[in-house]
Backbone as CSV, one residue per row, in Angstrom:
resi,resn,N_x,N_y,N_z,CA_x,CA_y,CA_z,C_x,C_y,C_z
1,MET,98.530,89.749,116.766,99.535,90.805,116.912,98.853,92.257,116.966
2,ASP,99.244,92.890,117.947,98.719,94.174,118.191,99.778,95.237,117.741
3,TYR,99.497,95.828,116.532,100.503,96.737,115.975,100.667,98.016,116.744
4,THR,99.746,98.482,117.617,99.924,99.674,118.420,100.716,99.460,119.594
5,THR,100.855,98.269,120.144,101.635,98.115,121.451,102.899,97.296,121.193
6,ASP,102.914,96.281,120.305,103.919,95.423,120.068,105.258,96.085,119.590
7,PHE,105.093,97.274,118.865,106.259,97.913,118.328,106.686,99.053,119.187
8,LYS,106.139,99.359,120.229,106.649,100.418,121.168,107.642,99.868,122.107
9,ILE,108.484,100.625,122.487,109.621,100.267,123.429,109.410,100.976,124.818
10,ASN,109.388,100.155,125.894,109.402,100.732,127.226,110.887,100.804,127.716
11,LYS,111.465,102.047,127.639,112.813,102.299,127.928,113.134,101.926,129.342
12,TYR,112.242,101.786,130.242,112.388,101.437,131.682,112.354,99.972,131.856
13,LYS,112.070,99.179,130.832,111.999,97.716,130.955,112.641,97.115,129.686
14,LEU,113.954,97.495,129.459,114.694,96.979,128.260,114.849,95.520,128.321
15,ASP,115.054,94.918,129.536,115.271,93.567,129.647,113.989,92.806,129.230
16,ASP,112.800,93.236,129.604,111.604,92.708,129.131,111.380,92.787,127.680
17,GLU,111.721,93.853,127.155,111.578,94.146,125.701,112.504,93.216,124.945
18,TRP,113.704,93.098,125.461,114.627,92.122,124.720,114.164,90.669,124.769
19,GLU,113.481,90.329,125.939,112.970,88.892,126.086,111.704,88.783,125.051
20,ARG,110.998,89.765,124.874,109.758,89.622,123.960,110.122,89.755,122.445
21,GLN,111.231,90.341,122.147,111.673,90.677,120.735,111.643,89.392,119.908
22,PRO,112.405,88.292,120.296,112.482,87.103,119.468,111.105,86.470,119.160
23,SER,110.284,86.407,120.123,108.971,85.751,119.974,108.033,86.619,119.071
24,LEU,108.172,87.963,119.235,107.417,88.823,118.318,107.853,88.588,116.900
25,MET,109.150,88.590,116.769,109.730,88.417,115.309,109.283,87.099,114.720
26,GLN,109.432,86.051,115.556,108.978,84.650,115.065,107.528,84.757,114.733
27,GLY,106.726,85.259,115.579,105.185,85.316,115.311,104.951,86.019,114.092
28,CYS,105.662,87.177,113.828,105.238,88.032,112.779,105.719,87.385,111.434
29,THR,106.946,86.737,111.451,107.417,86.126,110.271,106.579,84.887,109.919
30,GLN,106.010,84.126,110.916,105.134,83.087,110.652,103.827,83.586,110.026
31,LEU,103.422,84.676,110.520,102.072,85.274,109.921,102.380,85.701,108.471
32,LEU,103.593,86.242,108.255,103.991,86.629,106.863,104.112,85.447,105.988
33,ALA,104.722,84.449,106.423,104.821,83.187,105.593,103.337,82.632,105.220
34,ASP,102.524,82.647,106.245,101.166,82.182,105.914,100.378,83.151,104.909
35,ALA,100.580,84.452,105.048,99.937,85.351,104.147,100.513,85.228,102.766
36,ILE,101.817,84.961,102.578,102.361,84.696,101.280,101.844,83.421,100.662
37,LYS,101.787,82.411,101.518,101.204,81.129,101.073,99.779,81.274,100.576
38,GLN,98.934,82.061,101.380,97.604,82.246,100.999,97.554,82.998,99.663
39,LYS,98.413,84.060,99.494,98.392,84.855,98.297,98.781,83.917,97.092
40,ASP,99.688,83.086,97.294,100.170,82.105,96.230,99.037,81.163,95.823
41,VAL,98.314,80.692,96.877,97.101,79.777,96.621,96.077,80.556,95.768
42,VAL,95.720,81.794,96.171,94.735,82.453,95.427,95.194,82.838,94.052
43,ASP,96.504,83.050,93.929,97.088,83.411,92.502,96.921,82.137,91.697
44,ALA,97.264,81.002,92.253,97.097,79.751,91.472,95.684,79.487,91.066
45,ASN,94.757,79.719,91.993,93.377,79.509,91.721,92.855,80.459,90.631
46,LEU,93.305,81.675,90.641,92.948,82.782,89.748,93.440,82.218,88.286
47,GLU,94.665,81.871,88.259,95.222,81.384,86.967,94.456,80.106,86.441
48,LEU,94.197,79.287,87.257,93.362,78.111,86.826,92.000,78.435,86.343
49,LYS,91.343,79.367,87.119,90.000,79.764,86.624,90.021,80.428,85.324
50,LYS,91.042,81.437,85.087,91.290,82.023,83.899,91.425,81.033,82.731
51,ALA,92.300,80.043,82.929,92.494,79.011,81.924,91.241,78.162,81.566
52,GLU,90.471,77.786,82.723,89.190,77.105,82.461,88.239,77.870,81.593
53,LYS,88.161,79.193,81.948,87.208,80.099,81.216,87.547,80.265,79.772
54,GLU,89.022,80.474,79.630,89.415,80.585,78.123,89.178,79.357,77.307
55,LYS,89.436,78.253,77.955,89.069,76.972,77.224,87.621,76.786,77.010
56,ALA,86.775,77.108,77.871,85.305,77.036,77.645,84.884,78.012,76.584
57,ILE,85.386,79.156,76.567,85.042,80.191,75.602,85.552,79.781,74.202
58,ARG,86.789,79.229,74.073,87.268,78.797,72.750,86.537,77.613,72.285
59,ASP,86.101,76.751,73.199,85.336,75.604,72.739,83.909,75.855,72.176
60,ASN,83.261,76.888,72.844,81.989,77.327,72.399,81.801,78.819,72.482
61,PRO,82.374,79.590,71.540,82.236,81.029,71.581,80.948,81.601,71.572
62,SER,79.956,80.951,70.913,78.568,81.399,70.723,77.865,81.455,71.987
63,ALA,78.206,80.528,72.922,77.612,80.514,74.311,77.887,81.747,75.095
64,TYR,78.976,82.413,74.721,79.515,83.655,75.376,79.204,84.930,74.566
65,GLY,78.411,84.780,73.463,78.022,85.909,72.713,79.114,86.298,71.701
66,LEU,80.004,85.382,71.332,81.101,85.744,70.368,80.890,85.048,69.116
67,GLU,81.232,85.673,68.038,81.225,85.037,66.736,82.410,84.147,66.511
68,LYS,83.556,84.803,66.811,84.787,84.059,66.781,85.578,84.329,68.152
69,ALA,86.416,83.352,68.377,87.135,83.374,69.593,88.550,84.009,69.344
70,THR,88.641,85.256,69.247,89.914,85.950,69.078,90.441,86.120,70.455
71,ASP,91.848,86.411,70.446,92.508,86.533,71.800,91.945,87.647,72.516
72,LYS,91.710,88.755,71.889,91.223,90.050,72.588,89.861,89.790,73.050
73,ALA,89.008,89.108,72.308,87.587,88.897,72.789,87.569,87.879,73.968
74,VAL,88.299,86.858,73.895,88.436,85.899,74.909,88.885,86.586,76.235
75,THR,89.913,87.364,76.069,90.483,88.064,77.345,89.402,88.981,77.934
76,SER,88.651,89.685,77.073,87.639,90.532,77.591,86.543,89.825,78.239
77,VAL,86.050,88.632,77.705,85.113,87.951,78.453,85.539,87.353,79.736
78,VAL,86.742,86.796,79.718,87.431,86.270,80.978,87.580,87.328,82.018
79,THR,87.889,88.538,81.543,88.155,89.644,82.595,86.902,90.078,83.242
80,ILE,85.697,89.998,82.613,84.429,90.443,83.172,83.703,89.316,83.879
81,ASP,84.293,88.091,83.841,83.628,86.973,84.422,83.499,87.169,86.018
82,LYS,82.461,86.889,86.551,82.117,87.089,87.989,83.111,86.274,88.925
83,GLU,83.454,85.079,88.600,84.249,84.261,89.488,85.690,84.706,89.245
84,VAL,86.143,85.214,88.141,87.437,85.640,87.932,87.646,86.906,88.682
85,ARG,86.690,87.885,88.665,86.698,89.124,89.384,86.794,88.834,90.938
86,GLU,85.990,87.922,91.343,86.030,87.537,92.770,87.463,87.061,93.155
87,LEU,88.014,86.205,92.336,89.422,85.645,92.774,90.488,86.804,92.600
88,GLN,90.243,87.750,91.669,91.142,88.886,91.590,91.041,89.767,92.859
89,SER,89.881,89.890,93.292,89.633,90.691,94.588,90.331,89.921,95.695
90,GLN,90.053,88.688,95.894,90.846,87.862,96.912,92.370,87.984,96.771
91,PHE,92.883,87.984,95.530,94.313,88.071,95.394,94.796,89.473,95.743
92,ILE,94.047,90.484,95.467,94.464,91.860,95.931,94.481,91.958,97.477
93,ASN,93.457,91.357,98.040,93.400,91.416,99.583,94.505,90.561,100.238
94,ALA,94.851,89.471,99.620,95.956,88.619,100.052,97.388,89.303,99.829
95,THR,97.427,90.032,98.787,98.679,90.748,98.542,98.807,91.877,99.564
96,TYR,97.757,92.586,99.895,97.740,93.630,100.807,98.204,93.131,102.221
97,GLU,97.481,91.962,102.581,97.835,91.421,103.885,99.427,91.088,104.011
98,ALA,99.958,90.470,102.947,101.317,90.055,102.841,102.180,91.258,102.993
99,ASN,101.806,92.407,102.323,102.632,93.691,102.363,102.537,94.235,103.697
100,VAL,101.388,94.254,104.369,101.305,94.844,105.753,102.220,94.013,106.616
101,LEU,102.203,92.676,106.495,103.070,91.870,107.348,104.624,92.097,107.094
102,LYS,104.873,92.352,105.793,106.252,92.656,105.528,106.699,93.961,106.260
103,GLY,105.788,94.979,106.242,106.074,96.181,106.976,106.228,95.958,108.428
104,ALA,105.381,94.998,109.048,105.540,94.640,110.397,106.920,94.041,110.701
105,VAL,107.302,93.072,109.911,108.688,92.542,110.039,109.732,93.537,109.970
106,ASN,109.629,94.477,109.027,110.577,95.635,109.028,110.574,96.447,110.128
107,SER,109.411,96.701,110.771,109.288,97.487,111.970,109.966,96.681,113.117
108,LEU,109.878,95.408,113.127,110.473,94.755,114.331,111.987,94.696,114.114
109,GLU,112.407,94.739,112.884,113.917,94.895,112.650,114.428,96.203,113.204
110,HIS,113.500,97.270,112.908,113.926,98.629,113.450,113.811,98.705,114.922
111,LYS,112.852,97.998,115.472,112.719,97.846,116.946,113.982,97.191,117.574
112,LYS,114.488,96.203,116.932,115.592,95.503,117.535,116.886,96.523,117.349
113,ALA,116.967,97.208,116.300,118.063,98.165,116.304,117.898,99.216,117.327
114,SER,116.675,99.693,117.543,116.455,100.776,118.595,116.761,100.155,120.008
115,LEU,116.373,98.907,120.269,116.728,98.265,121.523,118.196,98.213,121.666
116,GLU,118.994,97.924,120.624,120.436,97.859,120.766,120.980,99.148,121.162
117,TRP,120.483,100.225,120.498,121.047,101.590,120.880,120.502,102.133,122.177
118,MET,119.301,101.706,122.589,118.814,102.110,123.924,119.584,101.408,125.025
119,SER,119.898,100.076,124.759,120.769,99.386,125.665,122.149,100.077,125.852
120,ARG,122.656,100.492,124.687,123.956,101.208,124.809,123.852,102.434,125.621
121,LEU,122.765,103.178,125.350,122.630,104.382,126.103,122.449,104.100,127.677
122,PHE,121.640,103.091,127.829,121.442,102.676,129.298,122.737,102.435,129.997
123,LEU,123.676,101.541,129.307,124.894,101.212,129.858,125.743,102.461,130.018
124,LYS,125.575,103.454,129.389,126.430,104.695,129.558,125.611,105.657,130.485
125,SER,124.557,105.161,131.199,123.841,105.923,132.215,123.056,107.148,131.696
126,TYR,122.662,107.011,130.437,121.885,108.018,129.833,120.444,108.282,130.465
127,PHE,119.907,107.149,130.889,118.611,107.306,131.565,118.736,107.479,133.099
128,SER,119.848,107.725,133.665,120.083,107.893,135.010,119.519,109.229,135.607
129,THR,119.392,109.372,136.876,119.015,110.520,137.498,120.210,111.629,137.401
130,PRO,119.858,112.779,137.090,120.951,113.841,136.913,121.492,114.172,138.342
131,SER,122.706,114.452,138.404,123.384,114.947,139.624,124.173,116.164,139.379
132,THR,124.404,116.927,140.497,125.215,118.090,140.230,126.668,117.855,140.487
133,PHE,127.555,118.745,140.078,129.007,118.474,140.284,129.370,118.573,141.674
134,ASP,128.702,119.400,142.536,129.083,119.555,143.907,128.606,118.433,144.816
135,GLN,127.803,117.568,144.355,127.393,116.400,145.078,128.514,115.311,145.006
136,LYS,128.840,114.826,146.117,129.820,113.684,146.200,129.077,112.383,146.016
137,GLU,129.694,111.506,145.408,128.983,110.210,145.057,129.041,109.354,146.366
138,ASP,130.051,109.631,147.241,130.059,108.674,148.434,129.290,109.145,149.594
139,VAL,128.612,110.373,149.396,127.728,110.904,150.403,126.311,110.560,150.071
140,ASP,125.615,109.985,151.011,124.178,109.719,150.792,123.419,110.890,150.802
141,PHE,122.545,111.109,149.762,121.762,112.327,149.561,120.375,111.946,149.974
142,ASP,119.941,112.646,151.148,118.608,112.397,151.666,117.653,113.625,151.184
143,ARG,116.660,113.362,150.327,115.777,114.471,149.889,114.989,115.136,150.890
144,ASN,114.586,114.363,151.929,113.722,114.950,152.988,114.634,115.821,153.867
145,VAL,115.817,115.531,154.132,116.768,116.281,154.999,117.065,117.662,154.183
146,PHE,117.252,117.499,152.960,117.574,118.654,152.042,116.321,119.570,152.080
147,ASP,115.203,119.086,151.866,113.978,119.956,151.884,113.739,120.639,153.241
148,LYS,113.954,119.882,154.255,113.745,120.449,155.641,114.802,121.611,155.926
149,THR,116.009,121.285,155.553,117.091,122.359,155.758,116.805,123.574,154.833
150,GLN,116.423,123.392,153.661,116.107,124.419,152.777,114.965,125.321,153.356
151,HIS,113.893,124.632,153.803,112.765,125.357,154.490,113.119,126.141,155.605
152,GLU,113.970,125.615,156.525,114.487,126.334,157.677,115.250,127.592,157.256
153,GLU,116.191,127.407,156.243,116.921,128.563,155.820,116.104,129.614,155.247
154,LEU,114.957,129.281,154.484,114.103,130.232,153.872,113.290,130.958,155.006
155,ASN,112.891,130.230,156.102,112.132,130.803,157.290,112.958,131.832,157.906
156,LYS,114.291,131.817,157.889,115.156,132.810,158.540,114.885,134.158,158.013
157,ASN,114.651,134.192,156.578,114.525,135.474,155.997,113.045,135.970,156.107
158,LEU,112.789,137.092,156.822,111.501,137.538,157.167,110.641,137.876,155.869
159,ARG,111.252,138.458,154.852,110.502,138.784,153.627,110.023,137.471,152.941
160,ILE,110.764,136.429,152.911,110.456,135.170,152.251,109.328,134.527,153.093
161,ARG,109.515,134.540,154.463,108.483,134.051,155.372,107.055,134.624,155.091
162,ARG,107.103,135.928,154.976,105.822,136.653,154.740,105.169,136.198,153.437
163,ARG,106.072,135.987,152.393,105.556,135.571,151.010,104.940,134.106,151.163
164,VAL,105.717,133.262,151.758,105.215,131.821,151.806,104.142,131.716,152.738
165,GLY,103.996,132.500,153.876,102.852,132.486,154.743,103.179,131.524,155.915
166,SER,104.397,131.212,156.172,104.665,130.333,157.371,104.909,131.013,158.602
């Protein structure tokens, strides 16, 4: 998923944007589900490792430099254990990834709402070419003929002709 382009809307291709929206949302929610699953797996592994370390410390406190296995002492030794710290780091990273993907899903929901409003604006001709009140809709407007006529009229005026250099 490319966060820089997938969340932008091309107002000139609303039909293409609407076609892409469901697949983007499905892909993003799948990534979010995978990230949440990974976070839960790391969390379970972290809890298991903490329990194993606590049991090992309580079974043999002297091996960990403790005279007695008090709750506070056991918690301190578990907290500084290298494997526990590594799993905590993995858990923090997995939580971060899940949060980023939650934000992406939220952005896609906002994109959907924006597409709905932009479609309404399109249907009301918001993105159409502006026209003047004196132009009749049943008359074909040819820009080249207009430019040529305007140029001829301007050339009739001697002062303007000198300024333009024609």
